[in-house]
N, C-alpha and C positions, 0 to 999 in steps of 0.2 A: 394034165394038171401040174405034173412035177416041175416043168420049167417055170410056170407062172408062180408057184410056191417059192422056188429058189429065188426068182427075181424079187418077189415081195420081201423075202428075208434079207436079200442083199440091201434093198433100199432102206429097211429098218435098221440094219447095221450101219449104213452110211449115215443116216439121220442121227443115230445115237453117237457116232464118232464125231459128227460135226457139232452136236449139242455139247459134247464133252470138251472139244477144242474151244468152242465160243465161250463157255463158262470159265475156262482156264485163262482165256485172253481178258475176259471181264475182270477176273481177280488180279491178273498181272497189272492191268491198267489202274485198278484201285490201289495196288501196292505202290506203283510209280507216282500216283498222285499223293499218297501218303508221305512218301519220302520228299517230294517236292514242297509240299505245304509246311512240313516240319522243318525242312531246310530254310525256307523263307523266314519262319518265326525266329529260328536260332540265329541266322545271320543278322536280322534286325535287332535281336537282343544283345549279341556279343560284338558285332562289327560296327553297326550304325544304321541309320536310316537308308533303306534300299528298296526299290530303286530311288534315285534322287528326285525324280519327278513328283514323287508323292508329297514332297515338301511344298510343291507349288500349287497342288489341288486344293480348292477352298474347303474349309472344315465342314460346312453344311452338306457338301457332297457325300461325306462319310457318315453323317450323323444317324440316319434311320437304318442304314443297311445292316449294322451289327444286331440291332434289335430284331428286325424282321428275319434275317438269316438265323439268329439264334432261336427264335421261336419255331421256325421250320425244322431246323436241325433237332433241337430238343424234343419236339412234338413227334418228329419222325422216329426218333430212337424209342421213345415210350410207346408210341402206337404199334410199331413193328414187333416190340417185345410182347405187347398184349396179344396181338394177332397170332404170333408163333406159338404162345402158350395155349391158346384156343384151339389152334390147328392141331397140336400135339394131343390135346385133351380129347378132341373129336375122334381121333384115331381112324380117320377115313383115309385109305391109301391114296386115292386120286387127289384128295384135297392137299395131303402132305406133298405129293409130287408136284402139284401146281404151285404150291407156296415156295418150295425151295428152287423151283425153276425161276420164280419172280423175285427172289430176295436180291440178287445182284442188280437187277433193273430198278428196284426201289432205292437201293443205295446210290445208284448212278443218277437217278432222276430227282431225288429229294434230299438225302443226307449229304452227299458229296457237294452238290452246288451250294446248299445253305451254309454248310461249314466253311466252304471256300470264301464265299461272300463275307461271312462273319469274320473270319480271321484276317483277310486282306483289308477290309474296310476298317476293322477295329485297329489293325496296326496303322493304317492311314490316319485314323482319328487320333491315335497316340502320339504319332509323329507331329501332327499339326498342334496338338495341346501342349505336349510335354517335351517334344524335341526328339523322341524316339523311345523305344522300349526300355533301353538301358538307364534312361533318366526319368522314367515314369514312376508314380507312387507305387508302394508296395502291392496294393490290391490289383493293379493292372498287371504287374508281373505275375501274381498268384493266378489270375484269370488264364493267362497264356500257358503257364505251367500245368494247370489243371487240364487244359485242352490238349497239350502234348501227351500228358499221362493217359487221357481218354484214348487219344489215337494210338498210343502204344498198346494199351489194353485191347482196343478193338481190332487192331491188326493181329495180334497174338492169338486172340481167342475167338474172334468172329469170322474175320476174312479166311483164316486157315482152316476153319471147319465147314465153310459153306459147301465146297466141293465134296468133302467126305460125306456130309449130310445128304446131299443131292444123290450121291451114288448109293448111299444106304437106303433111301426111301424109294429109288428107282429099282432097286433089287427086291423090294417087298412084293409079295404076291398079290395080284389084283383080285383073285378068286380064292376064298378060303374054304377049307373042308368043313363039313358040318360040326358045329361045336367048337371050332378053332377060333381063338381071339387074336385080334391084331396086336402085334408086339412092336411098339414103337421103338426105332434104333436107339441105342444108348447114346450115340453122338448127338442126337436131337434133344434128348433129355438133358445132357450135359450142357447144351447151349443155353438152357434157361438160367443157369448160374451166371454164365457170361453176360447174358442180356440184362439181368437184375443188377449186376455190378455197374454195367454201362449206364443204367438209369440212376444209380447212386452218384456217378460222376456228373450227370446232368444236374442233380439236385445240389451237389457240391459246387458246381459252377455257378448256379443262380444264387446260392447262399453267399459266395464270394462277391458277386456283383451287388447284392442288396446290403450286406454287412460291412463290405470294404475293410477286411482285416489288414491291420497295419497303417490304415489311413483314419477311418472313423473309430475303429476298436484297435488299440495297440496290441502288438504281438507281446506275449508274456516275456520274451527275452529282451525287448526294448524297454521294459519298465525298470 
């Protein structure tokens, strides 16, 4: 039975290593995307409309995409925040492990595509209506800067802790001794604060879209 036991253990170790590598690759991919989309916005803001072909695309092509992408992106952030809080409150080890294995997948399938569509189509709409981000009304500039701030916060506090949280919950014992309580790792609890701040960024983003500060409502320093 010993060789079979050793073979099973080796397979488990290989699976764990592959899982660890795949999660790291997912996070690296998200980091590369983050730099790319931020660079796209900054180039359009400080250099000019890019790529030039966006000036030739009809405005109606861009019209609905920022709204649909924004709803999916904002809803995805708020939904995953609520789910993660419920998962941690539940204190079920298998549920915690399942959730933190799926977080990067949810980011990849919902948040990242929705945010990408929102930012690229929003930039295209701005180019068609106002000639570019650099010449757009103040509230448009405020929207994109809010998104850049959100992306920076999300990268610094969410993406960087996904791997640590996954490792922490994978190290939790599946079977507890009698009378022993499940202790949720501190890194998981700390993520609640990060998630709530991310939700505030969503609230701030939609407030800017509705109130249009600097356009409908003048900034205090403009009066």
